[in-house]
C-alpha positions in Angstrom: 131.9 108.6 128.5 130.3 108.2 124.9 133.2 106.5 123.7 132.7 103.5 125.7 129.0 103.0 124.7 127.9 100.5 123.2 125.5 101.2 120.7 122.8 98.0 120.1 120.8 97.0 117.6 117.2 96.1 117.4 117.2 92.6 117.3 119.6 92.9 120.3 118.0 95.2 122.2 114.5 93.7 122.0 115.1 89.5 120.8 116.4 88.2 124.3 118.0 85.1 124.8 121.2 87.8 126.0 123.0 86.6 129.0 123.2 89.5 131.5 126.8 90.1 132.6 127.7 86.9 130.9 126.7 85.0 133.4 125.4 81.6 132.6 121.7 81.3 133.2 122.5 78.4 135.5 124.9 80.4 138.0 121.7 83.3 137.5 119.1 81.0 138.6 121.6 79.4 142.1 121.9 83.9 142.6 117.8 83.6 142.8 117.7 80.8 145.4 120.6 82.0 147.6 118.7 85.5 148.2 115.3 84.1 147.9 117.5 81.1 151.1 118.7 84.4 152.6 115.6 85.5 153.1 114.0 82.8 154.6 116.8 82.5 157.2 116.9 86.4 158.8 113.2 85.7 158.9 113.8 83.3 161.4 116.3 85.2 162.4 114.7 88.5 163.4 111.8 86.0 164.6 114.2 84.5 167.1 115.4 88.1 168.2 112.0 89.7 169.3 111.1 86.9 171.1 114.1 87.0 173.0 114.7 90.6 173.6 110.7 89.8 175.1 112.2 87.4 177.3 115.9 88.6 177.7 116.6 87.6 182.0 114.8 85.0 181.9 117.0 83.9 177.9 120.7 81.0 178.2 123.4 81.7 178.2 125.1 80.0 174.9 128.7 79.0 177.3 125.9 77.8 180.3 124.1 74.9 178.0 126.8 73.9 175.4 129.7 73.1 177.4 130.6 69.5 176.8 132.3 67.2 174.3 131.8 64.2 173.1 134.3 61.5 176.0 135.4 64.2 177.7 132.2 65.1 180.0 131.0 69.0 181.0 133.5 72.4 181.5 134.4 73.3 178.0 131.7 75.8 177.3 131.4 76.5 173.6 134.1 74.3 172.5 132.7 71.8 170.3 130.6 74.5 168.7 133.7 76.2 167.8 135.9 73.5 166.2 132.6 72.4 164.0 132.2 75.9 163.0 136.1 76.0 161.9 135.5 72.5 160.5 132.4 73.7 158.3 135.2 76.9 157.4 137.5 74.9 156.5 135.1 72.9 153.8 134.4 75.9 152.5 138.1 76.5 152.2 138.5 72.8 150.1 135.6 73.7 147.9 137.5 77.3 146.8 140.5 74.9 146.3 137.5 72.6 143.8 136.5 75.0 141.9 139.9 76.5 141.5 140.7 73.3 139.9 137.7 73.3 137.6 139.1 76.4 136.3 142.5 74.7 135.6 140.7 72.0 134.1 142.3 69.5 136.6 140.2 66.1 137.5 142.4 65.3 140.6 142.5 68.3 141.2 138.3 68.6 141.7 137.9 64.7 143.1 140.6 65.3 145.9 139.2 68.9 147.2 135.5 67.6 147.0 136.1 64.9 149.2 137.6 66.9 151.8 135.0 69.3 151.7 132.1 66.4 151.9 134.4 65.0 154.9 134.3 68.1 156.4 129.9 68.2 155.6 129.9 65.4 157.2 131.9 65.6 160.2 129.8 69.1 161.1 126.1 66.9 159.8 127.4 64.0 163.1 128.6 66.6 165.2 125.0 68.4 164.7 123.3 65.3 165.5 125.5 64.9 168.4 124.6 68.4 170.2 120.5 68.1 168.6 120.6 64.0 171.0 122.8 66.0 174.2 120.7 69.5 173.8 117.4 66.9 173.9 118.7 64.8 176.6 120.0 67.8 179.0 122.2 68.1 182.3 123.1 66.2 184.6 120.5 67.9 187.4 117.7 68.9 184.9 115.4 72.7 185.7 113.2 72.7 188.9 110.2 74.2 189.5 110.0 75.5 193.4 107.3 76.2 196.1 106.8 79.6 195.0 106.0 78.4 191.8 109.3 79.9 190.3 111.4 77.7 187.9 115.4 77.4 188.0 118.1 75.9 186.5 120.4 74.3 188.1 124.8 74.9 188.2 127.4 72.2 189.6 129.5 69.2 190.0 126.6 66.4 190.0 128.7 64.3 192.6 128.7 60.6 190.8 125.8 57.9 191.8 128.0 54.9 193.2 125.0 52.4 193.2 121.1 51.7 193.5 120.7 49.2 196.2 117.2 46.9 196.0 115.1 47.4 199.7 111.6 46.1 198.0 111.9 43.5 194.7 110.3 44.2 191.4 110.3 41.8 188.3 113.7 41.7 187.0 115.5 42.8 190.5 115.3 40.6 193.9 116.0 42.4 197.0 119.2 43.1 198.3 120.4 43.4 194.2 122.7 46.1 193.3 122.4 47.9 190.8 125.4 50.1 188.3 123.8 50.1 185.4 122.2 53.4 183.5 121.8 54.9 186.6 121.6 58.0 185.9 119.3 57.4 182.9 117.5 55.9 185.6 117.6 58.8 188.2 116.8 61.3 185.4 113.6 58.9 184.5 112.4 58.6 187.6 112.8 62.2 189.4 110.9 63.7 185.6 108.1 60.8 187.0 108.0 62.1 190.6 108.5 58.2 191.2 112.2 59.6 193.8 110.7 60.2 197.3 113.0 60.1 200.6 116.4 59.1 198.9 114.7 55.4 197.6 113.8 54.9 193.6 111.0 53.6 192.2 112.8 51.7 189.2 110.6 51.1 186.1 110.2 47.1 187.1 108.2 48.2 190.0 111.3 48.0 192.5 111.9 50.2 195.0 115.8 51.1 195.7 117.8 53.3 197.5 119.9 55.8 196.4 123.5 55.7 197.4 125.0 58.8 195.1 127.9 61.2 196.6 127.7 64.9 197.2 127.4 67.4 194.6 129.9 70.7 194.8 129.5 74.5 193.8 125.7 74.3 193.3 123.7 77.5 192.4 120.1 77.7 191.5 119.1 80.3 188.9 115.3 81.4 188.1 114.6 81.6 184.6 110.6 82.0 185.9 109.3 84.3 188.0 107.2 82.4 190.9 105.6 84.9 194.2 108.5 84.6 196.1 111.8 84.1 193.4 111.8 86.6 190.1 114.0 86.1 187.8 117.2 88.6 187.2 117.5 87.5 191.2 121.1 86.6 192.8 121.5 82.6 192.7 120.6 80.5 195.3 123.8 78.5 196.3 125.3 76.6 198.5 123.0 74.6 201.1 120.7 76.2 200.8 120.6 74.9 196.9 121.0 71.7 197.4 118.1 71.7 199.6 115.5 73.1 198.0 116.8 71.2 195.3 116.8 68.7 197.2 112.9 69.2 198.0 112.5 69.0 194.8 113.5 65.9 193.4 112.9 64.0 196.1 108.6 65.4 196.5 107.9 62.4 194.4 105.3 65.0 192.2 105.9 64.5 188.7 107.0 67.4 186.3 108.6 69.5 189.6 112.2 68.2 188.0 112.5 69.2 183.9 115.1 67.1 181.9 116.0 68.5 178.3 114.0 70.2 176.0 111.2 69.3 173.5 109.0 71.1 171.4 107.2 71.4 174.7 108.9 71.8 177.4 112.7 73.5 177.6 115.2 72.7 181.0 117.6 75.6 179.9 114.7 78.1 179.8 111.8 79.8 177.9 110.0 77.4 175.8 110.7 79.4 172.7 113.9 78.8 173.3 113.7 75.5 172.5 111.4 75.7 169.3 113.6 78.2 168.0 116.6 76.5 168.4 115.0 73.2 166.9 114.1 75.1 163.3 116.8 77.1 162.7 119.9 74.2 163.2 117.5 72.0 162.2 116.2 74.2 158.9 120.4 75.0 158.8 121.6 71.7 158.8 119.2 70.0 156.2 121.1 72.5 154.2 124.6 71.2 155.0 123.1 67.5 154.6 121.7 68.8 151.4 124.7 69.9 150.2 126.7 67.1 151.5 124.6 64.6 149.0 124.7 66.9 145.9 128.5 67.7 146.4 128.3 63.9 146.3 126.4 63.4 143.6 128.8 65.9 142.0 132.2 64.1 142.4 130.6 61.0 141.1 130.5 63.1 137.9 134.0 64.3 137.6 135.2 61.0 138.5 133.2 59.4 135.8 134.4 62.9 133.1 131.8 64.1 132.3 132.3 67.6 133.2 136.0 66.6 131.9 134.6 66.3 128.3 132.0 69.2 128.7 135.1 71.3 128.6 134.4 73.0 132.0 133.6 72.3 136.0 130.9 74.9 136.2 128.4 72.6 137.3 131.2 72.7 140.6 131.3 75.9 141.0 127.5 76.0 141.1 127.8 73.9 143.9 130.1 76.0 145.4 128.1 79.2 145.6 125.5 76.7 147.6 128.7 75.4 149.9 129.6 79.0 150.5 125.9 80.3 151.3 125.3 77.4 153.9 128.8 78.7 155.5 128.0 82.3 155.9 124.5 81.4 157.6 126.1 79.1 159.4 128.2 82.2 160.5 125.1 83.9 161.8 123.4 81.2 163.8 126.4 81.0 165.8 126.4 84.5 166.3 122.8 84.7 167.5 122.5 81.2 168.9 125.9 81.0 171.0 127.5 83.7 171.3 125.0 87.0 172.0 
């Protein structure tokens, strides 16, 4: 074994300034940053896991919460999230190709694959913004509070709102006017604020209108918070019984009997902590992706201007690639925790 050992003289041993494993200072510092960032994400996901364990039965199911596609509506469980994930993984492949082109000093190749990576990252960030918007605004039914104090999320096919017929004039709408625009927004806003009662809705201008709506189908109430009668884990309430309980709550004329969407204070989908963790963890990751896109754009400008070609290496692209691969890897864990498990 001794013949394979390298003997270092005193100057080399104690002089410093030697690169461990022949790794550059820049790449070494990037690895230090990534390790520290990995610990941050690990702490967040562990905290999420403990919180979920304490409210296992009430915790939302991913395929029930995220089942929408842009322009297609509901009924596509996790399909859009899967598409986002696929695009982000593909962008990691294009980053590998950009780094490989840099090793060959192929400037055009680096430009081509960096642009592809930026497009993939931009698509992911835009998709996450759409997903947040959908999550914040909520489903068509919302979550209701039952008479015994329990809360239930509502599943099924929401009957289309045909129109509102004004029966009492307000500031903008005359008696007899038929309203056909922004119906769902008006309906949800009024329901959340206790302005729907006995089949009529108080509109934002003060007018009173009759609700003309198609029937709902396959309605199901799933208990998410215990009450004096209904408990988390009970058999879901179905059919006509579910419809009666739901519309008794919507038409009660009481504020906050119906909750739509999620924010840091209330959450349609389950426990309040779920929304808080979702916003913080996915937002923290989204910030990383957005930062990566900006960094890639800056590096791309340097590649186009020939900066790295003149230096004789594309190490900066490689360091950026390390960060981008880390962001992709973290999303695999976030995706698993929030959407699959």
